[in-house]
Residue, then its C-alpha position, 0 to 999 in steps of 0.5 A: m079570836k082576834n085581839k083589838q087590833g084585829n090580829m090573831p093571837a100569838s098562840s093560835n098563829n103558831k098553832q096554824n103555822s104548825k098545822f101548815t108545816m106538819q102538812h107540808e112536810q107530809a106532802e114533801k114526803s109523798d112526792t110520789v107521782v101517781t101514774w096512769e098505770d098505778q091508778q090501774n093497779i090501785n083499781k084492780f087491787s080494789k076490785l080483786n079485794n071486793r071479789f075476795h070478800e064475795l068469794e069468802d061469803e060464797i064458800k061460807f054458804a057452800k060449806e053451810t049448804n054442804d053441812n046441810l045436805e050432810d045433815a039431810g042425808n043423815e036424817l034420811i038414813l034414820t027415817d023408816e018411812d018409804i015416802v018422805r017429803f022433799q023440797i022442790g023449789e018452795v013445795f014440799a013432795h012426796v018422793p021415794r025414799e031412794e030417789v031422795e038419797i040419789r038427789i042429795e048425794e047429786m047435790k052434794e056432789v055439784n056443791s062439792k064441785t062448786l066449792e072446789k071451784l071457788e077455793k081455787e078462784k080465791e087462791t088465785v085471786l089472792a096470789q094477784m092481790n099479793e102481787l099488786k101489793k108488792i108493786l104498789y108498796g114498792k112505789f108508794r111505801d107508807s103513802i098507801n094502805l092496802e092492808e085490812d082494818 
């Protein structure tokens, strides 16, 4: 929006100057230099954060599997049949009830151990993330955001 002389109107010019001033002030506030080590810490935090979310999903799946196995075991108790259908892969096979009970118990044990392992890894990842947060917030203060939205 230029006037007849080819100049910008004063109000538009003031807006641009105020934007520049704000950007310049922000740049002065964030004069902290990002070193190679800082970048490595940021990258490590990002990887840990991704792993944390993967672990949450895996834990959720393991808990659902545990619930399903528990339900299957309870249904098996209620049945009067000696031979029951048991899913192996994508196929159902007719298997003696006692064998299915044993298999379900074994599957529950394996799943419980897996769940325990995932929970421990999640705690370890969370501890590492908290340590990196201390380091990064200590250096960058408000210039960096490591929190979830």
